[in-house]
C-alpha positions in Angstrom: 10.3 5.1 -47.7 8.5 2.6 -45.5 11.6 1.7 -43.5 12.4 5.5 -43.0 8.9 6.0 -41.7 9.4 3.1 -39.3 12.7 4.4 -38.0 11.2 7.8 -37.6 8.3 6.3 -35.5 10.8 4.5 -33.3 12.8 7.7 -32.8 9.6 9.5 -31.8 8.6 6.7 -29.4 12.1 6.8 -27.8 11.9 10.6 -27.5 8.4 10.5 -25.9 9.7 7.9 -23.4 12.5 10.3 -22.4 10.1 13.3 -22.2 7.8 11.2 -19.9 10.7 10.4 -17.6 11.8 14.0 -17.4 8.2 15.0 -16.5 8.0 12.2 -13.8 11.4 13.4 -12.4 10.3 17.0 -11.9 6.5 17.2 -12.0 5.1 14.1 -10.2 5.5 15.3 -6.6 9.2 14.2 -6.4 7.7 10.7 -5.8 11.1 9.1 -6.0 12.4 10.8 -2.8 12.2 8.7 0.4 12.5 11.5 3.0 8.8 11.8 3.7 8.7 10.5 7.3 6.6 11.3 10.3 6.2 15.2 10.4 7.5 17.3 13.2 5.7 16.5 16.5 5.5 17.5 20.1 4.1 15.4 22.9 0.6 16.5 24.0 0.0 17.7 27.5 -2.7 15.1 27.9 -2.5 11.8 25.9 -5.8 10.9 24.3 -7.3 7.4 24.5 -6.6 5.0 21.6 -8.1 1.7 20.5 -6.1 -0.6 18.3 -8.1 -2.6 15.8 -6.5 -5.7 14.2 -8.4 -7.7 11.5 -7.0 -11.2 11.4 -7.8 -14.2 9.3 -5.5 -17.3 9.5 -2.6 -15.3 10.9 -1.4 -17.7 13.6 2.0 -18.0 11.9 2.8 -14.3 12.0 1.1 -13.2 15.3 4.1 -14.2 17.5 6.3 -11.8 15.6 3.7 -8.9 15.5 1.1 -9.0 18.3 3.6 -8.7 21.2 4.9 -5.5 19.7 1.4 -4.0 20.0 0.8 -5.2 23.5 4.1 -3.8 24.5 3.4 -0.2 23.3 4.9 2.4 25.6 1.9 4.7 25.5 1.3 7.2 28.4 -2.5 7.4 27.8 -5.2 4.7 27.8 -4.9 2.2 25.0 -6.5 -1.2 24.3 -6.2 -3.8 21.5 -9.1 -5.4 19.7 -8.2 -8.4 17.5 -11.0 -9.5 15.2 -10.6 -13.2 14.4 -12.4 -13.4 11.0 -13.3 -17.0 10.6 -9.8 -18.4 11.0 -9.1 -22.1 10.7 -5.6 -22.1 12.1 -6.3 -21.1 15.7 -5.6 -17.3 15.3 -7.8 -16.3 18.2 -6.3 -18.9 20.6 -2.8 -17.9 19.6 -3.6 -14.2 20.3 -5.0 -15.0 23.7 -2.0 -17.1 24.6 0.4 -14.4 23.5 -1.4 -11.9 25.7 -1.2 -14.3 28.7 2.5 -14.9 28.1 3.5 -11.3 27.3 1.1 -9.1 29.2 1.0 -5.4 28.3 -2.1 -3.6 26.9 -5.5 -5.2 27.4 -6.5 -7.5 24.6 -10.0 -8.4 23.4 -10.4 -11.2 20.8 -13.8 -11.5 19.1 -15.3 -12.7 15.8 -17.7 -11.0 13.5 -19.4 -13.9 11.7 -19.6 -14.1 7.9 -19.8 -10.7 6.1 -23.2 -9.8 4.5 -23.6 -9.1 0.9 -21.9 -5.8 -0.1 -19.0 -6.1 2.3 -15.4 -7.3 1.7 -14.2 -9.5 4.4 -11.5 -7.3 5.8 -13.7 -4.3 6.1 -16.4 -6.3 7.8 -13.8 -7.4 10.3 -12.7 -3.7 10.7 -16.3 -2.6 11.2 -16.7 -5.2 14.0 -13.5 -4.0 15.7 -14.5 -0.4 15.5 -17.9 -1.2 16.9 -16.3 -2.9 19.9 -13.9 0.0 20.3 -16.5 2.7 20.3 -17.8 1.4 23.6 -14.5 2.8 25.1 -15.1 6.2 23.4 -11.5 6.5 22.1 -10.4 9.7 20.5 -8.3 7.8 18.0 -8.3 4.4 16.3 -5.2 2.6 15.2 -6.0 0.3 12.3 -3.1 -2.1 11.8 -2.7 -5.5 10.0 -1.9 -8.7 11.9 1.5 -9.0 10.2 2.7 -5.5 11.3 5.3 -5.2 14.0 5.6 -1.8 15.8 8.5 -0.3 17.6 7.6 0.4 21.3 7.1 4.1 20.8 5.1 3.7 17.5 1.7 4.6 18.9 2.9 7.6 20.9 4.8 8.9 17.8 1.7 8.6 15.6 -0.5 10.3 18.1 2.0 13.1 18.7 2.2 13.6 14.9 -1.5 13.7 14.5 -2.0 16.1 17.4 0.8 18.5 16.4 -0.1 18.6 12.7 -3.9 18.6 13.2 -4.2 15.5 11.0 -7.4 13.3 11.1 -5.5 10.5 9.5 -1.8 9.6 9.8 -0.5 6.6 8.0 2.9 5.0 7.6 3.8 2.6 4.9 5.3 -0.3 6.8 8.7 -1.5 5.6 8.0 -4.8 3.9 10.2 -7.9 4.3 13.0 -8.1 1.8 15.0 -11.3 2.2 14.4 -13.7 -0.6 15.6 -13.1 -4.2 12.1 -12.4 -5.4 11.4 -10.0 -2.5 14.5 -8.1 -3.3 13.5 -7.8 -7.0 9.8 -7.0 -6.5 9.1 -5.4 -3.1 11.0 -2.1 -3.3 9.5 -1.6 -6.8 6.0 -2.2 -5.3 6.5 0.8 -3.0 8.2 2.8 -5.7 5.2 2.3 -8.1 2.7 3.1 -5.3 4.6 6.4 -4.6 4.5 7.2 -8.3 0.7 6.8 -8.3 0.2 8.6 -5.0 3.1 11.0 -4.4 3.4 11.3 -0.6 4.1 15.1 -0.7 0.8 15.8 -2.4 -1.2 13.6 0.0 -0.5 15.8 3.0 -0.9 19.1 1.1 -4.1 21.0 1.9 -6.3 21.4 -1.1 -4.5 18.6 -3.1 -6.8 16.0 -4.5 -4.4 13.1 -4.1 -5.4 10.8 -1.2 -4.0 7.4 -0.1 -3.1 5.5 3.0 -1.2 2.3 3.8 -3.6 -0.1 5.4 -0.9 -1.7 7.7 -0.7 1.4 9.9 -3.4 4.0 10.0 -4.1 6.3 12.9 -7.6 7.7 12.5 -9.5 10.2 14.5 -12.7 8.6 15.6 -14.7 11.8 14.9 -13.3 11.9 11.4 -14.3 8.3 10.8 -17.9 9.2 11.8 -18.0 12.2 9.5 -16.7 10.1 6.6 -19.1 7.3 7.4 -16.3 4.7 7.4 -16.1 1.8 7.2 -19.7 1.6 5.9 -19.2 4.1 3.1 -16.4 2.0 1.7 -17.7 -1.5 2.5 -17.3 -2.7 -1.1 -13.7 -1.5 -1.5 -11.0 -4.0 -2.4 -8.2 -1.4 -2.0 -9.6 -0.3 1.3 -6.7 1.9 2.5 -6.9 4.2 -0.5 -10.7 4.3 -0.3 -10.5 5.1 3.4 -8.1 8.0 2.8 -10.4 9.4 0.0 -13.4 9.2 2.3 -11.7 11.0 5.1 -10.2 13.7 2.8 -13.5 14.0 0.9 -15.3 14.8 4.2 -12.9 17.6 5.0 -10.3 15.7 7.0 -6.6 16.3 6.8 -4.5 13.3 6.0 -0.8 12.4 5.9 1.1 9.4 4.5 4.8 8.6 4.5 7.4 5.9 4.8 8.0 4.2 8.2 11.2 3.9 10.1 10.3 1.3 12.7 7.0 -0.2 11.5 7.7 -3.4 9.7 5.8 -6.2 8.0 6.8 -9.6 9.1 4.9 -11.5 6.4 7.3 -13.5 4.1 6.8 -13.6 0.3 9.5 -16.2 -0.5 8.3 -17.2 -4.0 7.3 -15.2 -7.0 3.9 -16.9 -6.8 3.3 -15.2 -3.4 4.2 -11.8 -4.6 2.2 -12.4 -7.8 -0.9 -13.1 -5.8 -0.4 -10.0 -3.6 -0.4 -7.7 -6.6 -2.8 -9.4 -8.9 -5.6 -9.8 -6.3 -6.3 -6.1 -6.5 -4.5 -4.6 -9.6 -7.6 -4.7 -11.8 -9.7 -3.2 -9.0 -7.3 -0.3 -9.0 -8.2 0.2 -12.6 -12.0 0.1 -11.7 -12.3 -3.1 -13.8 -12.2 -0.9 -16.9 -10.8 -2.6 -20.1 -9.8 0.8 -21.6 -7.9 1.7 -18.4 -6.2 -1.7 -18.6 -5.2 -1.1 -22.2 -3.9 2.4 -21.3 -1.9 1.0 -18.3 -0.3 -1.7 -20.4 0.7 0.8 -23.1 1.9 3.2 -20.5 4.0 0.7 -18.7 5.5 -0.4 -22.0 6.3 3.2 -23.0 7.8 4.3 -19.6 9.6 1.1 -18.5 10.2 -1.2 -21.5 11.0 1.3 -24.3 14.1 2.8 -22.7 16.2 -0.4 -22.6 14.9 -1.7 -25.9 15.6 1.6 -27.6 19.1 1.8 -26.2 20.0 -1.8 -27.1 18.2 -1.8 -30.4 19.6 1.6 -31.4 23.1 0.5 -30.6 22.7 -2.8 -32.5 21.3 -1.0 -35.5 23.6 2.0 -35.4 20.8 4.5 -34.9 22.0 7.1 -32.3 18.7 9.0 -32.5 17.0 6.0 -31.0 19.8 4.8 -28.6 20.5 8.2 -27.0 17.0 9.1 -25.7 16.5 5.5 -24.7 19.7 5.5 -22.8 19.0 8.8 -21.1 15.5 7.6 -20.1 16.9 4.4 -18.6 19.5 6.4 -16.7 16.8 8.7 -15.2 14.6 5.7 -14.4 17.6 4.0 -12.7 18.5 7.1 -10.7 15.0 7.6 -9.4 14.9 4.0 -8.1 18.1 4.3 -6.2 16.6 6.1 -3.1 14.0 3.3 -2.7 16.7 0.6 -2.8 18.7 2.5 -0.2 15.6 2.8 2.0 15.3 -1.0 1.7 19.1 -1.5 2.2 19.4 -3.3 -1.1 22.3 -3.4 -3.5 22.2 -0.6 -6.1 22.9 -3.0 -9.0 19.2 -3.9 -8.8 18.3 -0.4 -10.0 18.9 -1.0 -13.8 16.7 -4.2 -13.5 13.6 -2.1 -12.9 12.4 -2.6 -16.5 12.3 -6.3 -15.9 10.4 -5.9 -12.6 8.0 -3.5 -14.4 7.4 -6.2 -17.0 6.4 -8.6 -14.2 4.0 -6.0 -12.9 2.5 -5.6 -16.3 1.9 -9.4 -16.5 0.4 -9.4 -13.0 -2.0 -6.6 -14.0 -3.1 -8.5 -17.0 -3.5 -11.6 -15.0 -5.6 -9.7 -12.5 -8.0 -8.8 -15.3 -8.1 -12.4 -16.6 -9.0 -13.6 -13.1 -11.7 -11.0 -12.8 -13.4 -12.1 -16.0 -13.1 -15.7 -15.1 -15.2 -14.9 -12.0 -12.4 -15.3 -9.5 -12.0 -11.6 -8.7 -10.4 -10.3 -5.6 -9.7 -12.1 -2.4 -8.7 -11.6 1.2 -7.0 -14.6 3.1 -8.8 -17.2 1.1 -12.2 -15.5 0.8 -12.9 -14.7 -2.8 -15.2 -11.9 -4.2 -16.1 -13.1 -7.6 -17.3 -9.8 -9.0 -16.1 -6.8 -7.0 -18.0 -4.5 -9.3 -21.2 -6.4 -8.6 -20.5 -6.2 -4.9 -20.2 -2.4 -5.3 -23.5 -2.3 -7.1 -25.3 -4.2 -4.4 -24.2 -1.5 -1.9 
């Protein structure tokens, strides 16, 4: 009797996992599709002024591959670049000035903000300083971009044209991350896949939809919308600043859009699993609002959605229980099929798709590790600056 009950429970778990995947396939904003690119756009009659703000901390290694692409923007209007050297110890500011002297292009201002006061995360303090410098030029738009992001020559004009044509206050593109090492191939496409699952791009741009998110590497923001939303001051404590920014803009009545990039690329390498682990774990528990119950639910959810299908298929086949193996196999098949478009977007071999459960297991461990680091007092970090208790920082604000 007990064994029959256990088999029945396993059958139900396998069936629920399949049902979950069918729901994700059809009801989660078609998150798995990768055709959400810059919306239709027309060039404006008069190009508005834009200031580009680049927060940078110890970025001398990547600036030669990224900053010249910003300085070389083919933009018909007035544009200027502000790089905020946030206490770098590797000569980031000097490197930026040398690149500007060597390459020419858009005007570049390099400045430093000093140490952030209590209640601010370091990156947002650097962004605030850059925006303050830019406001003196009275730009209509701000382009917030990271120091490791390389832009195609027409990137800025395409972003502005999209914002003007669609009436968007915020237009963001998720830069194509580097995928060269073995671990990058295994982990990076899944990172974007999971992000899209949490924040389906189609819902973000839909008027009236509550879903809001942006990709911090490339955000074009209307200056007036930033003022209405009170950013960056209103989100000064945020560790996941791009999502917080999008929520603030949308919450103040602004229209936002997020999609995948075609020619906006991150040049930052993540050659080792350790590097990718740090990238994810530094903010994973913040995403769960440092809530142990949300952590437990996330771990159980990841196990049900990603680990149960292969275990049910293999275990069902080994034990000769078709009622367990069949739904498990179908769920794994749906999972694999939804991952294929992202692998194609990243130009990766499709045999990686069935390995998604293994990658999800790594993300589960990274999330748990993020919580462990939080309770050890290490918390979130940006470029070597640690915020021991992000929740306490938020309370101070």
